[in-house]
C-alpha atoms as a printed R data frame, in Angstrom:
    type eleno elety resid chain resno       x       y       z
1   ATOM     1    CA   MET     A     1 129.012 185.845 150.892
2   ATOM     2    CA   HIS     A     2 126.402 183.935 148.877
3   ATOM     3    CA   SER     A     3 122.985 183.434 150.412
4   ATOM     4    CA   SER     A     4 121.456 179.993 150.432
5   ATOM     5    CA   PRO     A     5 119.356 179.014 147.410
6   ATOM     6    CA   PRO     A     6 115.573 178.642 147.880
7   ATOM     7    CA   PHE     A     7 115.491 175.101 149.239
8   ATOM     8    CA   ASN     A     8 112.454 172.877 148.722
9   ATOM     9    CA   ALA     A     9 112.361 171.006 152.019
10  ATOM    10    CA   PRO     A    10 109.345 168.754 151.265
11  ATOM    11    CA   ALA     A    11 110.972 167.640 147.995
12  ATOM    12    CA   ALA     A    12 114.167 166.645 149.826
13  ATOM    13    CA   ARG     A    13 112.214 164.621 152.352
14  ATOM    14    CA   ARG     A    14 110.119 162.963 149.631
15  ATOM    15    CA   LEU     A    15 113.149 162.039 147.512
16  ATOM    16    CA   ARG     A    16 115.001 160.584 150.497
17  ATOM    17    CA   ALA     A    17 112.007 158.490 151.513
18  ATOM    18    CA   ALA     A    18 111.544 157.233 147.945
19  ATOM    19    CA   LEU     A    19 115.103 155.871 148.054
20  ATOM    20    CA   GLY     A    20 114.465 154.167 151.386
21  ATOM    21    CA   MET     A    21 117.191 156.206 153.067
22  ATOM    22    CA   ALA     A    22 117.307 157.533 156.624
23  ATOM    23    CA   PRO     A    23 118.778 160.962 157.430
24  ATOM    24    CA   GLY     A    24 121.865 159.168 158.703
25  ATOM    25    CA   HIS     A    25 122.372 157.524 155.319
26  ATOM    26    CA   VAL     A    26 122.216 160.953 153.655
27  ATOM    27    CA   ALA     A    27 124.731 162.395 156.119
28  ATOM    28    CA   PHE     A    28 127.061 159.456 155.488
29  ATOM    29    CA   GLY     A    29 126.793 159.912 151.715
30  ATOM    30    CA   LEU     A    30 127.584 163.611 151.986
31  ATOM    31    CA   ARG     A    31 130.710 162.818 153.989
32  ATOM    32    CA   ALA     A    32 131.869 159.769 152.034
33  ATOM    33    CA   GLN     A    33 131.188 161.061 148.532
34  ATOM    34    CA   TYR     A    34 131.727 164.798 148.912
35  ATOM    35    CA   GLY     A    35 133.787 165.271 152.052
36  ATOM    36    CA   LEU     A    36 131.086 167.352 153.756
37  ATOM    37    CA   THR     A    37 130.648 167.017 157.508
38  ATOM    38    CA   VAL     A    38 126.877 167.156 157.924
39  ATOM    39    CA   SER     A    39 125.068 165.510 160.828
40  ATOM    40    CA   PRO     A    40 121.801 163.554 160.529
41  ATOM    41    CA   GLU     A    41 120.245 166.292 162.696
42  ATOM    42    CA   THR     A    42 121.214 168.894 160.096
43  ATOM    43    CA   VAL     A    43 119.667 166.783 157.334
44  ATOM    44    CA   MET     A    44 116.434 166.627 159.344
45  ATOM    45    CA   ALA     A    45 116.570 170.395 159.940
46  ATOM    46    CA   TRP     A    46 116.860 170.908 156.176
47  ATOM    47    CA   GLU     A    47 113.819 168.708 155.607
48  ATOM    48    CA   ARG     A    48 111.799 170.618 158.227
49  ATOM    49    CA   GLY     A    49 112.666 173.907 156.558
50  ATOM    50    CA   GLU     A    50 114.411 175.224 159.669
51  ATOM    51    CA   ILE     A    51 117.669 175.892 157.811
52  ATOM    52    CA   SER     A    52 118.770 175.649 154.190
53  ATOM    53    CA   PRO     A    53 121.848 173.958 152.737
54  ATOM    54    CA   THR     A    54 124.528 176.087 151.133
55  ATOM    55    CA   SER     A    55 125.077 175.896 147.378
56  ATOM    56    CA   ALA     A    56 127.820 173.285 147.807
57  ATOM    57    CA   GLU     A    57 125.688 171.263 150.220
58  ATOM    58    CA   LEU     A    58 122.676 171.405 147.915
59  ATOM    59    CA   THR     A    59 124.695 170.193 144.930
60  ATOM    60    CA   ALA     A    60 126.114 167.345 147.014
61  ATOM    61    CA   LEU     A    61 122.688 166.494 148.436
62  ATOM    62    CA   ALA     A    62 121.316 166.207 144.901
63  ATOM    63    CA   GLY     A    63 124.093 163.734 144.126
64  ATOM    64    CA   VAL     A    64 123.316 161.634 147.195
65  ATOM    65    CA   LEU     A    65 119.586 161.654 146.400
66  ATOM    66    CA   TRP     A    66 120.142 160.879 142.715
67  ATOM    67    CA   CYS     A    67 118.317 163.943 141.449
68  ATOM    68    CA   ALA     A    68 119.054 167.210 139.655
69  ATOM    69    CA   PRO     A    69 119.799 170.228 141.879
70  ATOM    70    CA   GLY     A    70 116.732 171.927 140.439
71  ATOM    71    CA   GLU     A    71 114.504 169.270 142.002
72  ATOM    72    CA   LEU     A    72 115.620 170.495 145.444
73  ATOM    73    CA   LEU     A    73 114.901 174.145 144.735
74  ATOM    74    CA   ALA     A    74 111.747 176.133 145.283
75  ATOM    75    CA   GLU     A    75 110.679 178.549 142.531
76  ATOM    76    CA   PRO     A    76 113.901 180.272 141.418
77  ATOM    77    CA   VAL     A    77 114.034 184.061 141.293
78  ATOM    78    CA   THR     A    78 117.619 185.265 140.886
79  ATOM    79    CA   LEU     A    79 120.068 184.477 138.093
80  ATOM    80    CA   ARG     A    80 121.994 182.253 140.467
81  ATOM    81    CA   GLU     A    81 118.873 180.329 141.467
82  ATOM    82    CA   HIS     A    82 117.828 179.815 137.845
83  ATOM    83    CA   ARG     A    83 121.347 178.664 136.973
84  ATOM    84    CA   MET     A    84 121.370 176.179 139.853
85  ATOM    85    CA   ALA     A    85 117.920 174.919 138.910
86  ATOM    86    CA   ARG     A    86 119.334 174.063 135.487
87  ATOM    87    CA   GLY     A    87 122.326 172.317 137.049
88  ATOM    88    CA   LEU     A    88 124.814 174.624 135.329
89  ATOM    89    CA   ALA     A    89 128.129 175.794 136.749
90  ATOM    90    CA   PRO     A    90 128.941 179.509 136.306
91  ATOM    91    CA   ASP     A    91 131.665 178.800 133.745
92  ATOM    92    CA   GLU     A    92 129.341 176.604 131.659
93  ATOM    93    CA   LEU     A    93 126.578 179.224 131.582
94  ATOM    94    CA   ALA     A    94 129.093 181.971 130.799
95  ATOM    95    CA   ARG     A    95 130.449 179.928 127.873
96  ATOM    96    CA   ARG     A    96 126.984 179.322 126.456
97  ATOM    97    CA   ILE     A    97 126.054 182.999 126.477
98  ATOM    98    CA   GLY     A    98 129.422 184.271 125.260
99  ATOM    99    CA   LEU     A    99 130.859 185.842 128.408
100 ATOM   100    CA   GLU     A   100 134.031 185.447 130.408
101 ATOM   101    CA   THR     A   101 133.315 183.554 133.623
102 ATOM   102    CA   ASN     A   102 134.512 186.414 135.841
103 ATOM   103    CA   ALA     A   103 132.323 188.913 134.000
104 ATOM   104    CA   TYR     A   104 129.267 186.701 134.352
105 ATOM   105    CA   GLN     A   105 130.005 185.959 138.013
106 ATOM   106    CA   LYS     A   106 130.157 189.671 138.844
107 ATOM   107    CA   MET     A   107 126.734 190.202 137.286
108 ATOM   108    CA   GLU     A   108 125.278 187.219 139.102
109 ATOM   109    CA   ASP     A   109 126.718 188.352 142.435
110 ATOM   110    CA   SER     A   110 125.458 191.924 142.015
111 ATOM   111    CA   GLY     A   111 122.051 190.929 140.676
112 ATOM   112    CA   ARG     A   112 122.465 193.371 137.790
113 ATOM   113    CA   TRP     A   113 122.654 191.964 134.277
114 ATOM   114    CA   LYS     A   114 124.657 194.063 131.778
115 ATOM   115    CA   GLY     A   115 124.897 191.757 128.781
116 ATOM   116    CA   ASN     A   116 124.120 192.915 125.246
117 ATOM   117    CA   GLU     A   117 121.019 191.908 123.292
118 ATOM   118    CA   ARG     A   118 122.576 188.734 121.874
119 ATOM   119    CA   GLN     A   119 123.866 187.651 125.270
120 ATOM   120    CA   SER     A   120 120.526 188.478 126.868
121 ATOM   121    CA   ALA     A   121 118.658 186.343 124.351
122 ATOM   122    CA   ALA     A   122 121.119 183.500 124.948
123 ATOM   123    CA   LEU     A   123 120.714 183.858 128.712
124 ATOM   124    CA   ALA     A   124 116.910 183.672 128.508
125 ATOM   125    CA   ALA     A   125 117.056 180.681 126.154
126 ATOM   126    CA   THR     A   126 119.693 178.765 128.135
127 ATOM   127    CA   LEU     A   127 117.908 179.221 131.458
128 ATOM   128    CA   GLY     A   128 114.425 178.827 129.963
129 ATOM   129    CA   LEU     A   129 113.290 182.186 131.328
130 ATOM   130    CA   SER     A   130 109.923 183.678 130.520
131 ATOM   131    CA   PRO     A   131 110.038 187.446 129.845
132 ATOM   132    CA   ALA     A   132 108.726 188.131 133.357
133 ATOM   133    CA   GLN     A   133 111.294 185.807 134.953
134 ATOM   134    CA   TYR     A   134 114.029 187.427 132.869
135 ATOM   135    CA   VAL     A   135 113.149 190.924 134.078
136 ATOM   136    CA   ILE     A   136 113.155 189.874 137.740
137 ATOM   137    CA   ALA     A   137 116.309 187.752 137.482
138 ATOM   138    CA   THR     A   138 118.262 190.512 135.743
139 ATOM   139    CA   GLY     A   139 117.206 193.198 138.230
140 ATOM   140    CA   LYS     A   140 115.367 195.315 135.662
141 ATOM   141    CA   GLU     A   141 111.938 195.595 137.297
142 ATOM   142    CA   GLN     A   142 112.332 199.238 138.335
143 ATOM   143    CA   GLU     A   143 113.685 200.230 134.932
144 ATOM   144    CA   LEU     A   144 110.767 198.464 133.241
145 ATOM   145    CA   ALA     A   145 108.217 200.204 135.467
146 ATOM   146    CA   GLU     A   146 109.695 203.649 134.838
147 ATOM   147    CA   SER     A   147 109.836 203.138 131.070
148 ATOM   148    CA   LEU     A   148 106.252 201.858 130.946
149 ATOM   149    CA   ARG     A   149 104.971 204.831 132.957
150 ATOM   150    CA   SER     A   150 106.690 207.190 130.559
151 ATOM   151    CA   ALA     A   151 105.344 205.280 127.562
152 ATOM   152    CA   VAL     A   152 101.694 205.468 128.606
153 ATOM   153    CA   THR     A   153 101.810 209.059 129.841
154 ATOM   154    CA   THR     A   154 103.615 210.529 126.793
155 ATOM   155    CA   ARG     A   155 104.288 209.041 123.325
156 ATOM   156    CA   TRP     A   156 104.593 205.286 123.552
157 ATOM   157    CA   GLN     A   157 106.462 205.084 120.232
158 ATOM   158    CA   ALA     A   158 109.466 206.863 121.779
159 ATOM   159    CA   TYR     A   159 109.878 204.071 124.334
160 ATOM   160    CA   ALA     A   160 109.338 201.063 122.098
161 ATOM   161    CA   LYS     A   161 112.989 200.720 121.069
162 ATOM   162    CA   PRO     A   162 114.469 201.095 124.592
163 ATOM   163    CA   LEU     A   163 111.928 198.585 125.919
164 ATOM   164    CA   ALA     A   164 112.766 196.171 123.094
165 ATOM   165    CA   LYS     A   165 116.380 196.211 124.309
166 ATOM   166    CA   LEU     A   166 115.204 195.655 127.872
167 ATOM   167    CA   LEU     A   167 112.851 192.753 127.160
168 ATOM   168    CA   PRO     A   168 113.155 189.468 125.249
169 ATOM   169    CA   VAL     A   169 109.786 190.167 123.556
170 ATOM   170    CA   PRO     A   170 109.179 190.386 119.773
171 ATOM   171    CA   ARG     A   171 109.032 194.039 118.707
172 ATOM   172    CA   ALA     A   172 105.676 193.667 116.946
173 ATOM   173    CA   ASP     A   173 104.095 192.214 120.097
174 ATOM   174    CA   LEU     A   174 105.662 194.942 122.212
175 ATOM   175    CA   ASP     A   175 104.277 197.681 119.963
176 ATOM   176    CA   ARG     A   176 100.769 196.240 120.234
177 ATOM   177    CA   VAL     A   177 100.974 196.046 124.014
178 ATOM   178    CA   LEU     A   178 102.313 199.576 124.408
179 ATOM   179    CA   GLU     A   179  99.667 201.004 122.074
180 ATOM   180    CA   LYS     A   180  96.887 199.264 123.998
181 ATOM   181    CA   MET     A   181  98.199 200.373 127.399
182 ATOM   182    CA   HIS     A   182  98.671 203.928 126.168
183 ATOM   183    CA   GLY     A   183  95.051 203.923 125.048
184 ATOM   184    CA   GLU     A   184  93.865 202.553 128.396
185 ATOM   185    CA   TYR     A   185  95.688 205.189 130.414
186 ATOM   186    CA   GLN     A   186  94.741 208.064 128.146
187 ATOM   187    CA   SER     A   187  91.088 207.001 128.379
188 ATOM   188    CA   LEU     A   188  91.318 207.255 132.164
189 ATOM   189    CA   MET     A   189  92.815 210.731 131.887
190 ATOM   190    CA   LEU     A   190  90.178 211.838 129.389
191 ATOM   191    CA   ALA     A   191  87.504 210.684 131.811
192 ATOM   192    CA   THR     A   192  89.159 212.803 134.510
193 ATOM   193    CA   LEU     A   193  88.741 215.903 132.366
194 ATOM   194    CA   SER     A   194  85.145 215.012 131.515
195 ATOM   195    CA   TRP     A   195  83.954 214.501 135.086
196 ATOM   196    CA   GLY     A   196  83.296 217.235 137.581
197 ATOM   197    CA   GLY     A   197  83.692 217.217 141.358
198 ATOM   198    CA   GLY     A   198  84.080 213.823 142.979
199 ATOM   199    CA   GLY     A   199  84.013 212.005 139.672
200 ATOM   200    CA   ALA     A   200  87.287 213.605 138.617
201 ATOM   201    CA   THR     A   201  88.912 212.622 141.902
202 ATOM   202    CA   ALA     A   202  87.775 209.032 141.576
203 ATOM   203    CA   THR     A   203  89.020 208.778 138.005
204 ATOM   204    CA   GLY     A   204  92.316 210.418 138.937
205 ATOM   205    CA   ASP     A   205  92.750 207.778 141.616
206 ATOM   206    CA   ALA     A   206  92.144 205.132 138.963
207 ATOM   207    CA   GLY     A   207  94.911 206.651 136.852
208 ATOM   208    CA   ARG     A   208  97.343 206.619 139.745
209 ATOM   209    CA   GLU     A   209  96.433 203.033 140.546
210 ATOM   210    CA   TYR     A   210  97.017 202.090 136.908
211 ATOM   211    CA   LEU     A   211 100.518 203.548 137.042
212 ATOM   212    CA   SER     A   212 101.298 201.888 140.366
213 ATOM   213    CA   GLN     A   213 100.414 198.450 138.947
214 ATOM   214    CA   ILE     A   214 101.773 199.046 135.463
215 ATOM   215    CA   VAL     A   215 104.198 196.117 135.362
216 ATOM   216    CA   ASP     A   216 101.487 193.612 136.311
217 ATOM   217    CA   ARG     A   217  99.201 195.180 133.699
218 ATOM   218    CA   PHE     A   218 101.955 194.919 131.093
219 ATOM   219    CA   TRP     A   219 102.332 191.162 131.605
220 ATOM   220    CA   ALA     A   220  98.565 190.684 131.560
221 ATOM   221    CA   VAL     A   221  98.186 192.577 128.280
222 ATOM   222    CA   ALA     A   222 101.256 190.845 126.814
223 ATOM   223    CA   ALA     A   223  99.751 187.422 127.606
224 ATOM   224    CA   GLY     A   224  96.555 188.408 125.830
225 ATOM   225    CA   ALA     A   225  98.432 189.686 122.782
226 ATOM   226    CA   ARG     A   226  99.971 186.320 121.930
């Protein structure tokens, strides 16, 4: 069963008020135009953030309020949420990225993207995803973290190609980021060997903290490399 999309309750209330509509008018429009039985009390509960509309209800609500579905969504996170924010049906998105609808739908439902590099690039472009949004939406955060830890603790060059397949980031930019992060981590480890007693412990803790926050550090360095 699909979970509800991240509904932006204040936006729904603001859009309704701007049209001069009461919750009862919205409920009537949902029933008359889309065949959905929704009470005025439910519309008010949506606007208070107590409950969220289903995907079908949200799409219909956008029609009644004369807005795009994305205007009724909070910050999207999953593939499904990004697709809805763009107002695309699954079959339309699948066609644009070169996939069968069923194949795309399975990936969306599972939260695990398995498209090839061309399809991945098309997905990011069609949905307007930043590299960070792409990684989260495609369920690749853990894989990214593990690859980055290996890259900074061993030879970063060995992980550049796998990471290039994982991320919609130009290879030259990726190489620069990996080289810089490798240098940062190795400097921390060198300091560990240079210090004695408590200093070594403190520096070792810094190294562990670096690895624990490596994805955030990656995006920070990547932003600076542009």
